C-alpha positions as CSV (number, residue, x, y, z in Angstrom):
1,M,98.3,84.6,99.8
2,R,98.1,85.3,96.0
3,V,95.4,87.8,94.9
4,H,94.3,89.0,91.5
5,V,92.7,92.5,91.5
6,V,90.8,92.6,88.3
7,D,89.5,95.8,86.5
8,P,89.0,94.7,82.8
9,S,88.2,98.2,81.5
10,A,90.6,100.1,83.7
11,F,87.6,102.1,85.0
12,T,89.4,103.2,88.3
13,P,93.2,103.1,88.0
14,P,93.7,105.2,91.2
15,Y,91.6,102.8,93.3
16,D,93.1,99.7,91.7
17,H,96.6,101.1,92.4
18,A,96.0,102.2,96.0
19,L,94.3,98.9,96.9
20,A,97.0,96.7,95.3
21,A,99.8,98.7,96.8
22,A,98.3,98.6,100.3
23,L,97.7,94.8,100.0
24,A,101.3,94.4,98.9
25,R,102.5,96.3,102.0
26,A,100.4,93.9,104.1
27,G,102.3,91.0,102.7
28,V,100.0,89.8,99.9
29,E,101.3,88.8,96.5
30,V,99.2,90.9,94.2
31,E,98.7,91.0,90.4
32,L,96.5,93.8,88.9
33,I,94.8,92.3,85.8
34,T,93.5,95.1,83.6
35,S,93.8,96.9,80.3
36,S,95.7,99.8,79.0
37,F,94.3,103.1,80.4
38,A,93.1,105.0,77.3
39,Y,93.1,108.5,78.8
40,G,96.8,108.7,79.9
41,S,99.3,107.0,82.1
42,A,98.2,104.8,84.9
43,P,99.8,104.9,88.4
44,A,103.2,103.1,88.5
45,A,103.0,99.7,90.2
46,D,104.3,99.8,93.8
47,G,105.0,96.3,95.2
48,Y,102.6,94.5,92.8
49,A,102.6,93.2,89.3
50,V,100.5,94.5,86.4
51,R,99.2,92.4,83.4
52,E,97.2,94.0,80.7
53,L,95.2,91.0,79.5
54,F,92.1,92.7,78.3
55,Y,91.2,94.6,75.1
56,R,94.7,94.5,73.7
57,H,93.5,95.2,70.2
58,A,90.9,97.9,70.9
59,R,91.2,100.9,68.7
60,G,89.5,104.3,68.5
61,A,89.3,107.4,70.6
62,P,88.8,107.0,74.4
63,G,85.0,106.6,75.0
64,S,84.1,106.6,71.4
65,P,81.5,104.2,69.9
66,A,84.2,102.5,67.8
67,R,86.3,101.8,70.9
68,R,83.4,100.5,72.9
69,A,82.4,98.2,70.0
70,A,85.9,96.9,69.7
71,K,86.1,96.1,73.4
72,L,82.8,94.3,73.4
73,L,84.0,92.1,70.6
74,E,87.1,91.1,72.6
75,H,85.3,90.8,75.9
76,V,84.2,87.1,75.8
77,P,87.5,85.7,74.6
78,D,89.4,87.9,77.0
79,M,87.2,86.8,80.0
80,L,87.6,83.2,79.0
81,R,91.4,83.7,78.7
82,Y,91.4,85.2,82.2
83,R,89.4,82.3,83.6
84,R,92.4,80.1,82.8
85,A,94.9,82.6,84.2
86,A,92.8,82.9,87.5
87,G,94.1,79.4,88.5
88,R,97.2,81.1,89.8
89,A,95.3,83.1,92.4
90,D,93.9,82.2,95.9
91,V,91.3,85.0,95.7
92,V,90.0,86.8,92.6
93,H,88.8,90.4,93.4
94,F,86.9,92.1,90.6
95,Q,86.6,95.9,90.8
96,W,84.2,96.1,87.9
97,L,82.2,93.7,85.7
98,P,81.8,95.9,82.6
99,V,79.3,93.7,80.6
100,Q,76.9,93.0,83.4
101,W,74.3,91.1,81.4
102,L,76.9,88.6,80.3
103,D,79.7,88.5,83.0
104,P,78.0,86.2,85.5
105,W,78.4,83.4,83.0
106,L,82.1,84.3,82.3
107,L,83.5,84.5,85.8
108,P,86.2,82.2,87.0
109,G,84.5,79.3,88.8
110,H,81.3,79.5,86.8
111,R,79.4,76.2,86.9
112,G,76.8,77.2,84.4
113,P,73.5,79.0,85.0
114,A,70.1,77.3,85.6
115,R,69.2,78.3,82.1
116,P,71.7,78.6,79.1
117,L,72.7,82.1,78.1
118,V,71.0,82.8,74.8
119,L,72.5,85.2,72.3
120,P,70.8,86.5,69.1
121,G,72.1,84.9,65.9
122,R,73.3,86.9,63.0
123,R,71.0,84.9,60.8
124,G,68.2,82.6,61.9
125,P,67.0,81.9,65.4
126,A,68.7,82.8,68.7
127,R,71.2,80.2,69.8
128,P,72.5,79.2,73.3
129,L,76.0,80.1,74.3
130,V,77.6,77.1,76.1
131,L,80.4,78.0,78.4
132,P,82.8,75.5,79.8
133,G,82.7,74.9,83.6
134,H,85.8,76.1,85.4
135,R,85.0,75.8,89.1
136,D,87.7,75.7,91.7
137,A,85.9,75.8,95.0
138,A,89.0,77.0,96.8
139,R,89.1,80.3,94.9
140,P,86.5,82.7,96.2
141,L,85.3,85.6,94.1
142,V,84.9,89.1,95.5
143,L,83.3,92.1,93.8
144,T,83.6,95.8,94.9
145,A,80.3,97.6,94.4
146,H,81.6,101.0,93.3
147,D,78.1,101.7,92.1
148,L,75.5,100.1,94.3
149,L,73.0,100.0,91.5
150,P,73.0,101.8,88.1
151,R,72.9,105.5,88.6
152,E,71.4,106.2,85.2
153,P,69.8,102.8,84.6
154,R,69.0,101.4,81.2
155,L,66.3,98.7,80.7
156,G,67.3,95.5,82.4
157,Q,70.6,96.9,83.8
158,A,69.6,96.8,87.5
159,R,68.6,93.1,87.1
160,A,71.9,92.3,85.4
161,Q,73.9,94.0,88.2
162,R,72.0,92.0,90.8
163,R,73.0,88.8,89.0
164,C,76.6,89.9,89.2
165,Y,76.3,90.2,93.0
166,E,74.7,86.8,93.2
167,A,77.5,85.2,91.2
168,V,80.3,86.1,93.6
169,D,81.1,85.0,97.1
170,A,81.4,88.4,98.7
171,V,80.5,92.0,97.9
172,I,82.4,95.0,99.3
173,V,80.6,98.4,99.9
174,H,82.2,101.6,101.2
175,S,79.7,102.6,103.8
176,E,77.0,101.3,106.2
177,Y,74.5,103.2,104.0
178,G,75.8,101.2,101.0
179,R,75.3,97.9,102.9
180,R,71.7,98.8,103.9
181,R,70.8,100.0,100.5
182,L,72.2,97.0,98.7
183,L,70.4,94.6,101.0
184,E,67.2,96.4,100.6
185,A,67.5,96.3,96.8
186,T,68.6,92.6,96.5
187,A,68.0,89.2,98.0
188,L,71.6,88.9,99.0
189,D,72.6,87.1,102.2
190,P,73.6,89.9,104.7
191,G,76.7,87.9,105.6
192,K,77.9,88.3,102.0
193,V,78.1,92.1,102.1
194,R,81.1,93.6,103.9
195,V,81.7,97.3,104.6
196,I,85.3,98.4,103.9
197,R,85.9,102.2,103.8
198,H,87.2,103.8,100.6
199,G,90.8,104.9,101.3
200,A,92.1,108.4,100.8
201,F,94.3,108.8,97.7
202,E,97.4,109.8,99.6
203,Y,99.7,108.7,96.8
204,L,98.5,111.7,94.7
205,T,100.0,114.1,97.2
206,R,103.6,112.9,96.4
207,L,103.6,112.3,92.6
208,P,106.9,113.1,90.9
209,G,106.7,115.7,88.1
210,E,103.6,117.5,89.2
211,Q,102.4,120.0,86.6
212,P,101.4,123.6,87.7
213,L,98.2,125.2,86.9
214,S,97.8,127.0,83.6
215,D,98.8,130.6,83.6
216,D,95.2,132.0,83.7
217,L,94.3,129.8,86.7
218,G,97.6,130.4,88.4
219,R,97.0,134.2,88.4
220,V,93.7,133.9,90.4
221,S,94.2,135.5,93.9
222,E,90.7,135.0,95.3
223,P,89.6,132.0,97.3
224,V,88.8,129.0,95.1
225,V,85.9,126.5,95.5
226,L,86.6,123.4,93.5
227,F,84.2,120.9,91.9
228,F,86.2,118.1,90.4
229,G,85.5,114.9,88.4
230,L,83.3,113.6,85.7
231,M,80.4,116.0,84.9
232,R,77.3,113.9,85.2
233,P,73.6,114.8,85.8
234,Y,73.4,113.3,89.3
235,K,76.3,115.3,90.6
236,G,74.2,118.4,91.1
237,I,76.2,120.9,89.0
238,E,73.0,122.9,88.2
239,T,72.3,123.3,91.9
240,L,75.9,124.4,92.5
241,L,75.6,127.0,89.8
242,D,72.4,128.3,91.3
243,A,74.0,128.4,94.7
244,W,76.9,130.5,93.4
245,R,74.7,133.4,92.3
246,G,75.5,136.3,94.5
247,V,78.8,134.9,95.9
248,R,81.5,137.6,95.7
249,G,85.2,137.6,96.3
250,A,85.8,134.0,95.3
251,E,85.8,131.8,92.2
252,L,84.1,128.5,91.5
253,W,86.1,126.1,89.3
254,I,84.2,123.2,87.7
255,V,86.9,120.8,86.4
256,G,86.5,117.4,84.7
257,R,85.5,115.5,81.6
258,P,81.9,116.2,80.6
259,R,79.3,113.4,80.4
260,M,76.4,115.8,79.9
261,A,75.6,118.8,77.7
262,L,77.9,121.8,78.4
263,D,75.8,124.6,76.7
264,P,73.1,124.6,79.4
265,L,75.7,124.7,82.1
266,R,77.5,127.7,80.5
267,A,74.1,129.5,80.1
268,R,73.3,128.9,83.8
269,A,76.7,129.9,85.1
270,P,76.9,133.3,87.0
271,D,79.9,135.5,87.3
272,G,83.0,134.0,89.0
273,V,82.6,130.5,87.4
274,R,85.4,128.8,85.4
275,L,84.7,125.6,83.4
276,V,87.6,123.3,82.6
277,P,85.7,120.6,80.7
278,R,88.4,118.0,80.0
279,F,90.1,114.9,81.5
280,V,92.7,115.9,84.0
281,A,95.7,113.5,84.3
282,D,97.2,112.5,87.7
283,I,100.2,114.8,87.3
284,E,97.9,117.8,86.8
285,L,95.5,116.9,89.5
286,P,97.5,118.0,92.6
287,A,97.8,121.6,91.5
288,Y,94.0,121.9,91.5
289,F,93.6,120.4,94.9
290,R,96.5,122.3,96.4
291,R,95.0,125.6,95.1
292,A,91.5,124.9,96.3
293,D,90.4,126.5,99.5
294,V,87.2,124.4,99.6
295,V,86.1,121.3,97.7
296,V,82.4,120.8,97.0
297,L,80.4,117.7,96.1
298,P,76.8,118.9,95.6
299,Y,75.4,115.5,94.5
300,S,71.7,115.3,93.9
301,R,69.3,113.1,95.9
302,T,69.9,109.4,95.0
303,E,69.6,106.1,96.7
304,R,72.1,104.3,94.4
305,F,75.3,106.2,95.4
306,D,77.8,105.1,98.0
307,F,81.1,107.0,98.0
308,S,83.3,109.2,95.8
309,G,86.9,109.0,94.6
310,V,86.9,112.8,94.5
311,L,86.1,112.9,98.2
312,A,88.9,110.4,98.8
313,T,91.3,112.8,97.0
314,A,90.1,115.8,99.0
315,L,90.8,113.9,102.2
316,A,94.3,113.1,101.1
317,F,95.0,116.8,100.5
318,G,93.4,117.8,103.8
319,K,90.8,120.0,102.1
320,P,87.7,121.5,103.8
321,V,84.7,119.8,102.0
322,V,81.0,120.6,101.6
323,L,78.9,117.5,101.0
324,T,75.3,116.8,100.3
325,E,73.5,114.3,102.5
326,V,73.6,111.4,100.1
327,G,75.1,107.9,100.2
328,G,77.9,107.4,102.6
329,F,78.7,111.1,102.8
330,P,77.0,111.6,106.3
331,E,79.3,108.9,107.8
332,L,82.4,110.9,106.7
333,A,80.8,114.2,107.9
334,A,80.2,112.6,111.3
335,T,84.0,112.5,111.8
336,G,84.1,116.3,111.6
337,A,85.9,116.3,108.2
338,A,83.1,117.9,106.2
339,L,80.1,120.2,106.3
340,L,76.8,118.5,105.3
341,V,73.9,120.2,103.6
342,P,70.6,118.8,102.1
343,P,70.8,117.7,98.5
344,D,69.2,119.9,95.7
345,D,69.1,122.9,98.1
346,P,71.0,125.9,96.5
347,V,70.3,128.2,99.5
348,A,71.8,125.8,102.1
349,L,74.7,125.1,99.8
350,R,75.4,128.8,99.3
351,E,75.3,129.4,103.0
352,A,77.8,126.6,103.7
353,L,80.2,127.7,101.0
354,V,80.1,131.4,102.0
355,S,80.6,130.4,105.7
356,L,83.8,128.6,104.8
357,I,85.1,131.2,102.3
358,E,84.8,133.9,105.0
359,D,86.1,131.8,108.0
360,P,89.7,130.6,107.6
361,E,89.6,129.1,111.1
362,A,86.6,126.9,110.2
363,R,88.5,125.7,107.1
364,E,91.5,124.9,109.3
365,R,89.4,122.7,111.6
366,L,87.9,120.8,108.7
367,S,91.3,120.4,107.1
368,A,92.8,118.9,110.3
369,A,89.8,116.5,110.6
370,A,90.2,115.5,107.0
371,L,93.9,114.6,107.4
372,S,93.0,112.7,110.5
373,A,90.4,110.6,108.7
374,A,92.8,110.0,105.8
375,K,95.4,108.6,108.2
376,G,92.9,106.6,110.2
377,P,89.5,105.0,109.3
378,Y,89.8,106.2,105.7
379,S,93.4,105.1,105.1
380,W,94.4,102.5,102.6
381,D,96.3,100.5,105.2
382,E,93.0,100.2,107.1
383,A,91.2,99.2,104.0
384,A,93.8,96.6,103.1
385,R,93.7,95.2,106.7
386,R,89.9,94.7,106.4
387,T,90.1,93.4,102.9
388,L,92.7,90.8,103.8
389,E,90.5,89.8,106.8
390,L,87.7,89.2,104.3
391,Y,89.9,87.1,102.0
392,R,91.0,85.0,105.0
393,D,87.4,84.5,106.1
394,L,86.5,83.3,102.6
395,T,89.4,81.0,102.0
396,A,88.9,79.5,105.5
397,V,85.4,78.3,104.7
398,Q,86.1,76.9,101.3
399,P,86.0,73.1,101.2
């Protein structure tokens, strides 16, 4: 079977790599169709091919308005170019559709919407955009719902995301919660939504050329609690900082690229907190997780969240984890691999963190359960097996 894994904007290189490599180990011929990763080096291909077909002329700093504008200008011609290239695949599996209000009309196999897509003209009245049909009924489309619905939605964004789900043949979610929530929020056929667990990023534990921590972090001798990943409002960092008040004999490290104002966080931070507000490349990442005694994901109450790549990383490193009861987190905690606390509750969060900081045996139990989950239900080989099963189901029912 020939499969294209497609991530136009390279939003999730670790996920793309782990899925493609696991499918290749299962005997699938895989091509990862993506763009250059602007923040650093992407994982090296392992048994699969990589083609950077998208945004080849985009310039500007990563995440800058100039770069976003350049990518938007290239998006339609690049998607149309990919429609032609998709003819070489038996299954096309999109990880992300980055321009959701437009992408349903650009997917491989598009027959044309009930109404034409209308774009505003530069001068004069709006004009319809006529896209050529390119349907090959033997080539199903799959979309992974990394975000069930927009976490910080703009006007019309939720409706556009639902149209993306309607335009494909199957949608993958990472938890039973994710399936229930998506079906509640959309009119999708339940048979179209498949649960496939997010695999643990085991490849990060054996990267060549790991970089050590900076000297100041390397000198820390106290237990370390690690918050890692993009700093965004829904991730509960304010609650975590409130929970840390009064904690002694340990440090809290908040590490990741900020997508929210830092000054209020700095003003709120009590003693014993270190902020590392920048993107951390793969070769730097292992040092943070190896050093951490506990990993915390204090995400706020939300109905739109499913799973987390940071949690998948913590599992791979066998780290004790404290999670809030949101999304698919309770399903992982039910395996014994994490402590679960209510969201937006600094008192409960502080008690859970302190209990683990003071109890090495409890940390060891959670660590063993995390490694067991990473090798079993949350392994990439299991995810690939279930994904390949979905591909075969879809191709078997095509005319």
